[in-house]
C-alpha positions, 0 to 999 in steps of 0.5 A: 141273507143266509143266516150262517154267513153274515159278517159285520164290520165295525168302525172303531172311533165313536162307533165302538169306542172313544179314542184318546191319545197321549202325547207319546202316541199311546192310544186308549179305547173306551168302549161306547155304551151298549157295545159289549151288549151288542157284540155278545148278542151277535151269536154266529155272526163273524165280526171285523173291523174297518177303521182308520187309525192314521197313517203308517204301520206303527199307527195300525199296530197301536190300534191293533194293541188297543183294540185287543186290550179294550175288546179281548176276545171279541175280534180274533180274526185278523183277516177281518180287520182292515185299516185305512181311510173310508172315503173311497170304496176300495177298503170295503171291497177288500173287506168283502173279499177277505170275508169270502162272502157276497157284499150283501152278506156283509154289514158296515156299522159306523156312525159317519153317514158319508162312510156308510154311503161309501160302504153302500156303494161297495154293496154292503149293508150299513147301520148307523149304530151298533144297536142296529147291527142285528137289524141290518143283518136281518134286513130290517129298516131303522127310522128317525122317530119322535118319542113323546113323553105323556104327562107324568113320565120322565126321561128316566122312565124312557131310559128304562125302556129304551136302554134295552131296546132297539132305540138310540136317542139323538136329541132331547128337545125338552122333558116332553120330546125326544128325537131318536133312531129306532126299529119297528121292534123298538117302536113296539118296546116304547109303546108298550112302555106307554110312550107315543112314537111317530116315525119319520124318514128312514135313517139309511145314509143320513145324519140329523141336525137341528136347524134354528130359525130366528125370524119372526113367525107370522100366522096367516090368521089371528090366534086370539081365540087359541089357547097359549099351548095351541098358539105355541104349537101353531107357531112351532109348526110354522117356524119349522115349515119355514126353516125347512123350506129355506134349507131345502131350497138352498140345498136343492140349487135355487139359493139366494137371488142371483146365486148358485145353490150349494148342491144340485141334488134332488129333493130327497137331499134333506128331509124334515123330521118335524119341529124342534126347539126354535126351528126344525129337525132334518135328516140330510143325506151323506155329503150334504153341507147342511152347516153351509146354509145360513137362514137370513137373520140367523143368530150364531149357532143356528145349526147343531149336529145331533149325535146318537148316544144311548146314554143321553137320557141318563143325564150322568152329570146331574149328581155333579150339578146337584153337588155344586148347588149344595156346596155353594149353599154351604159356602154361602151360610158359612162365609156369606158369599159363595165362592169369593176368590182369594187375594192370592189367586186374584194377584196371580191371575192379574200377573199371568193373564195380561193383554200382551199374553193374550195378544201373542196367543191370538197372533200365533193362532190367527196367522198375525205371527208365526205359529211357532216362535221364531219359526217361518210358518203362519196359520191361514186358517183353522177351519175344520176342513183346512190343512192347517187345523191339525197343525194348530191342534198339535202345536197347542198340545205341545205348549200345554204339555210343556207346562207340565200338564197331562195332555190327551188328544181326543180324535174324531172324524168329520166329513173325512177329516181326522180332527182333534180335541185337545185336553190338558189336565192338572190332576188332583188325586181324590178330586170330587170333580174336574173344573173345565176351562174351554174354548173352540180352536177352529174357525170359519170365514163362510160369511165373507163375500168371495168371487171367482176369476170372472168376478162371479160369486162363489161359495166359501172354500176353506182350502183356499180362503183365509179364516183367521178367527182372531176373535172367534175363537182365537180370543177364547183359545188364547184365554184358555192357554193363559189360564193354563200358564197361570195355573202352571205358575201357581203350582210352581209356587207350591200352591195346589188346587183341591180339585182337578182342572182341565183345559179343553180346546174343542174342534169343529164347533163351527160345524154344529158343535161336533167336537164338544158333542163328541167330548162330552159324550165320551166323558159321560161314557167314561163316568167322568165327574165334572164340577163345572164347565166355563166356555169362552166364545169370542171375548175380544170383540169391542167396537171402538166407537160403539158402532153407533149401537152404544158402548164403545171404548169410553162407555161400559164394558159389558160381558155376557154370562150364558147359563140358559138351557132348555134341558130340564133338570139340576143342570139349570139351577147349577149353571145359574150358580156357576154363572154367579161364581163367574160374576163374583169373580169378574167383580173382584178381578175386573170391576170395570166390566159389566156383567150381563147375566142370561139364563132360562130356556130363552137365553139367546145362546142356549144350545148354541155354543160348546157349553150346550154339549155339557147341558145335554148330559146334566152338567153345570156349564156357562158361556162367557162372551163379548156383548154379541148374543144379547139382543135386549140392548145394542150389541158392541161385539165383533162386526167381523163374525165369520168373515176374513176380516176377523183379524188381530188388526181388526179396529174392533179387536181389543186385547185389553178387553179380552184379557179382562174377561179372561181374568174373570173366567180364570179366577172363577175356574181357579176359585172353583178349583180350591185356590 
């Protein structure tokens, strides 16, 4: 490539910056870590934009103004700025023509593998992250790599090296292993810093996933004479191999017995990147529906999408986590009980968070009632690929705005769909951190049984199949909305929290925690301070007769509080402290609930719900749910998980139970917020 002619086009959302919209349509772009460093280092390289700000001239003008404000003086050639969807090559052809150079003299930098594939189709080079823009200009490949930390070296030590090299981490397995993207130059820097690096496949147009396999591992030969460490290594290798073989088989078209596969691509559709916590890392080619593969016997949340983040190793939430523990200790020494809820808060919660309120919210978002009161339209599905999803997000945002909260819409793209995380905040000036009350707004019914007009099995199709998601996670959405209404009522009564409170609804959770990862990554980049995250994921499933598995309407009402994380550091203890607060609140406001505390790396929900996205960055977080994950006792949660039968009318959907859990979480959140 001639050195004097390269043109580098950047996507904006998630690649250059995190995008947040106010309800009035105004847009703020917050540059991602290392982006300015990259842009300023591209001396002699013309820079442009290929990005989709939404439909219409107003959206484009708004995006241009936000770009100019966030990146003043860095994108000055309007002829190199192109707005529109990147799902077809036309926009890239136009970008090349406007640049006046050959397609091979142009580079597209974008996080989305599908969009990079379209750019490649148009003849451009591509880079998965701005850190690799120079490598793409110079024609140097980028690899997936496993970085091993020797004993005595920390993630902070690794960050000190990786933060100034051609290295971008995507996942921290534990204190000794990190999956990353890197060039050969990055490898040289890492090895000089004392770290071991094992290169895997080239990144190109692939995306990384962690696939967990919950099936038991049976070694071919006894391991009695092997050390514990050796046995663990053998079992990890066997589990990774079994998980990868299953996924590759499904995607290659062999599928389940008598069923067509999800794809007819070649064997390079998916590549193993080696053992991962509980399973295998894989790199999947653009367009490959990894999220639709379900390993036999897999527990919920077995697929996790991995996103690049140069700041992943810095753990910005750790000071907040340490502060939470210190405050709890101080309260305990002064009052004998850390975080005991006030009588006034308990009374307010009981008045606002009722079964009728929960039921009404669930009915609206699951299609049992019109989405807008007195309106004709009902939700069919909240699947991330459904046309209903953005409508639901917008309506929920308006409801939260009407409560007097400051609403921001965090936009991101998943497989060509423009999705939204909804955030509503009651801001307290001088707050030492925000309390987050969260759930995920999307749904799926991909575990249902579907047939075509000829009676033959067919895969789930979000474009036509209903996914009401009344329990998963319409119940969590209802609880977040009720909690927001409760705080609004408290504020109107002239009681104010001493800490900022945010209500957040994540999108694309069912696609591997995508929305919460995008949100937590942006919060870390923005320097947000977060006191704690309380996530509710399925809180209404309670088998009426116990389903033959214990519990039931006349037995104990269990609720699970998950604080476990494989990520080392202060977040581990802080999450347990946050779980203590939730358990205490549950006992005060709903003494009929039996709390089940699950902690440590063996927590069955570790890494499997949206709270994990905050653990990744060092913040305290817990997931609260019905008796569903815990396999130490017969479960009594939903029997309609990811099925079209997950409706408000399901015999085991219990809004009294959901309201009880929602009261406990709301009380804990408001107590942590100083009420």
